[in-house]
C-alpha positions as CSV (number, residue, x, y, z in Angstrom):
1,M,30.5,-3.0,-2.6
2,T,31.2,-5.0,0.5
3,T,30.8,-8.7,0.3
4,N,28.8,-8.7,3.5
5,I,26.2,-6.1,2.4
6,F,23.3,-8.5,3.1
7,Q,24.4,-9.3,6.7
8,D,25.2,-5.6,7.3
9,I,21.7,-4.6,6.4
10,K,20.2,-7.2,8.8
11,D,22.5,-6.0,11.5
12,R,21.9,-2.3,11.1
13,V,18.2,-2.0,10.1
14,D,15.2,-3.2,12.1
15,L,12.9,-5.2,9.8
16,R,9.8,-3.6,11.2
17,D,11.3,-0.1,10.5
18,L,12.1,-1.3,7.0
19,V,8.6,-2.5,6.1
20,R,7.1,0.6,7.6
21,Y,9.3,2.8,5.6
22,Y,8.1,1.1,2.4
23,G,4.4,1.6,3.3
24,L,3.2,-1.2,5.6
25,D,1.2,-0.4,8.7
26,V,2.5,-2.9,11.3
27,N,0.4,-3.3,14.5
28,R,1.8,-4.0,18.0
29,G,1.7,-7.7,17.4
30,G,3.9,-7.4,14.4
31,F,1.1,-8.1,11.8
32,A,0.3,-6.1,8.7
33,C,-1.8,-6.5,5.6
34,C,0.3,-8.4,3.1
35,P,1.5,-6.2,0.1
36,F,1.8,-9.3,-2.1
37,H,-1.9,-10.3,-2.2
38,N,-5.2,-8.7,-1.6
39,E,-6.5,-9.2,2.0
40,R,-8.7,-7.4,4.6
41,N,-7.3,-9.0,7.8
42,P,-3.5,-8.8,8.5
43,S,-1.8,-12.1,7.9
44,F,1.7,-10.8,7.2
45,K,3.9,-11.3,10.3
46,V,7.1,-9.4,10.8
47,Y,9.7,-11.1,13.0
48,E,13.1,-9.8,14.1
49,D,15.0,-11.2,11.1
50,H,12.3,-12.4,8.6
51,F,8.7,-12.0,7.5
52,H,6.1,-14.6,6.7
53,C,2.6,-14.3,5.3
54,F,0.2,-16.9,6.5
55,G,-2.2,-16.0,3.7
56,C,-0.1,-16.4,0.5
57,G,3.1,-18.0,1.9
58,E,5.6,-15.3,1.0
59,H,8.6,-15.5,3.2
60,G,12.0,-13.9,3.4
61,D,14.3,-11.3,5.0
62,H,15.0,-7.6,4.5
63,V,16.4,-7.9,1.0
64,D,13.8,-10.4,0.0
65,F,11.0,-8.0,1.0
66,V,12.3,-5.1,-1.1
67,Q,13.2,-7.4,-4.0
68,K,9.6,-8.8,-4.2
69,L,8.0,-5.4,-3.5
70,Y,9.8,-3.6,-6.3
71,G,10.7,-6.4,-8.7
72,L,14.4,-6.0,-8.3
73,S,17.3,-8.4,-8.2
74,N,18.7,-9.1,-4.8
75,I,21.8,-6.9,-5.4
76,E,19.5,-4.0,-6.6
77,A,17.3,-4.5,-3.5
78,A,20.3,-4.4,-1.2
79,K,21.6,-1.2,-2.8
80,K,18.2,0.4,-2.6
81,I,18.0,-0.3,1.2
82,S,21.5,0.9,1.7
83,Y,20.7,4.2,-0.2
84,D,17.3,4.8,1.4
85,F,18.6,4.2,4.9
86,G,21.9,6.0,4.4
87,L,24.1,3.0,5.2
88,G,26.8,3.8,2.7
89,L,27.1,0.2,1.5
90,E,26.4,0.8,-2.2
91,R,30.0,1.7,-3.1
92,G,31.7,1.0,-6.4
93,K,30.7,0.7,-10.0
94,F,27.0,-0.1,-9.2
95,A,26.4,3.0,-7.2
96,T,26.1,5.6,-10.0
97,P,23.1,4.3,-12.0
98,V,21.0,3.4,-9.1
99,R,20.0,6.9,-7.8
100,P,17.8,8.2,-10.6
101,R,15.9,4.9,-10.8
102,I,15.4,4.9,-7.0
103,M,14.1,8.5,-6.9
104,K,11.6,7.8,-9.7
105,K,10.4,4.6,-8.2
106,D,10.1,6.0,-4.7
107,A,8.0,8.9,-5.9
108,F,5.6,6.5,-7.5
109,T,5.6,4.2,-4.5
110,L,4.8,7.1,-2.1
111,W,1.9,8.1,-4.4
112,R,0.7,4.4,-4.4
113,N,0.8,4.0,-0.7
114,D,-1.1,7.2,0.0
115,C,-3.7,6.3,-2.6
116,I,-4.3,2.9,-1.1
117,K,-5.2,4.4,2.3
118,T,-7.6,6.9,0.7
119,V,-9.3,4.5,-1.7
120,I,-9.8,1.9,1.1
121,E,-11.5,4.4,3.2
122,Y,-13.8,5.6,0.4
123,K,-14.6,2.1,-0.7
124,K,-15.6,1.2,2.9
125,L,-17.7,4.4,3.1
126,L,-19.6,3.4,-0.1
127,E,-20.2,-0.1,1.3
128,Y,-21.5,1.4,4.5
129,W,-23.8,3.7,2.6
130,S,-25.0,0.9,0.4
131,R,-26.1,-1.0,3.5
132,I,-27.5,1.8,5.6
133,Y,-29.4,3.7,2.8
134,D,-30.6,0.8,0.7
135,P,-34.3,1.5,0.0
136,R,-36.5,-0.9,1.9
137,S,-39.5,-0.6,-0.4
138,P,-40.3,0.8,-3.8
139,I,-42.0,3.9,-2.3
140,D,-39.0,4.9,-0.1
141,K,-37.1,8.0,-1.2
142,I,-33.7,7.1,-2.6
143,D,-30.9,8.8,-0.7
144,D,-28.2,10.6,-2.6
145,R,-25.5,8.6,-0.6
146,F,-27.0,5.3,-1.8
147,L,-26.9,6.6,-5.4
148,E,-23.3,7.6,-4.9
149,S,-22.5,4.1,-3.7
150,V,-24.2,2.5,-6.7
151,H,-22.5,4.8,-9.2
152,N,-18.9,4.9,-7.7
153,R,-18.3,1.6,-5.9
154,G,-17.4,-0.4,-8.9
155,Y,-14.6,2.0,-10.0
156,A,-13.3,2.4,-6.4
157,E,-13.0,-1.4,-6.2
158,Y,-11.3,-1.6,-9.6
159,Y,-8.9,1.2,-8.6
160,L,-8.0,-0.4,-5.3
161,E,-7.6,-3.9,-6.8
162,T,-5.2,-2.5,-9.3
163,L,-3.1,-0.8,-6.7
164,L,-3.0,-3.9,-4.5
165,I,-2.6,-6.8,-6.8
166,G,-2.2,-5.3,-10.3
167,S,1.1,-5.7,-12.2
168,K,3.6,-2.9,-12.0
169,Q,2.7,-2.0,-15.6
170,E,-1.0,-1.9,-14.8
171,Q,-0.4,0.3,-11.8
172,R,1.7,2.7,-13.8
173,E,-0.9,2.8,-16.5
174,L,-3.5,3.7,-13.8
175,Y,-1.2,6.4,-12.6
176,E,-0.8,7.9,-16.1
177,M,-4.6,7.7,-16.9
178,D,-6.2,8.8,-13.6
179,K,-3.7,9.7,-10.9
180,S,-6.0,12.6,-9.7
181,Y,-8.8,10.1,-8.7
182,P,-7.5,9.7,-5.1
183,D,-7.3,13.5,-4.6
184,K,-10.9,13.8,-5.8
185,I,-12.2,11.2,-3.3
186,K,-10.0,12.7,-0.6
187,K,-11.8,16.0,-1.0
188,R,-15.1,14.1,-0.9
189,L,-14.1,12.4,2.4
190,D,-12.9,15.8,3.8
191,S,-16.2,17.3,2.9
192,L,-18.0,15.0,5.3
193,D,-18.6,16.1,8.8
194,S,-16.6,14.4,11.5
195,V,-19.6,12.6,13.0
196,S,-20.5,11.0,9.7
197,R,-16.9,10.0,9.0
198,S,-16.3,8.5,12.4
199,A,-19.7,6.7,12.5
200,C,-18.7,5.0,9.2
201,K,-15.4,3.8,10.6
202,K,-16.9,2.4,13.7
203,A,-19.7,0.6,11.8
204,I,-17.3,-1.2,9.4
């Protein structure tokens, strides 16, 4: 392993590309929702050589980001970046054991990132239905979409909260117990007509 692996990573990998690779949606201004705490409005700023969250105060560079995101040591995080981006810097005695661990973690992380997007949309849809179809009087007919919101919103919020701010153990337990939940709600979202789905997104 080279002694300059940390600087080599900074020189060869754009930080915005790195955080996008690991699941962040960075806007044109360089902001994204922070992966280290639960938030609705982006406060995580990605600069050329470092990041800073104005919400929770997390701060660091390329290796710090991956270290915090995956719970690795700084050397393990550097090796992961090198491996994932094909930099060839993870040479020597440390290279052999890292590959199976990375493949396993990456599969779980890809699942988690896809789930977050799906559950966020469904949660927002339920909040929208709760407002729009809330019965105004005792004699109003109760809409099925309002009932769905009442019955499903609590679990959607719990699931999303676990994905966003739960411990790694809690997230993996959720994965083992109910990893099919996001697929079920994705089918529900896909069953909606395009007008209903776009109207919900605009209203939120």
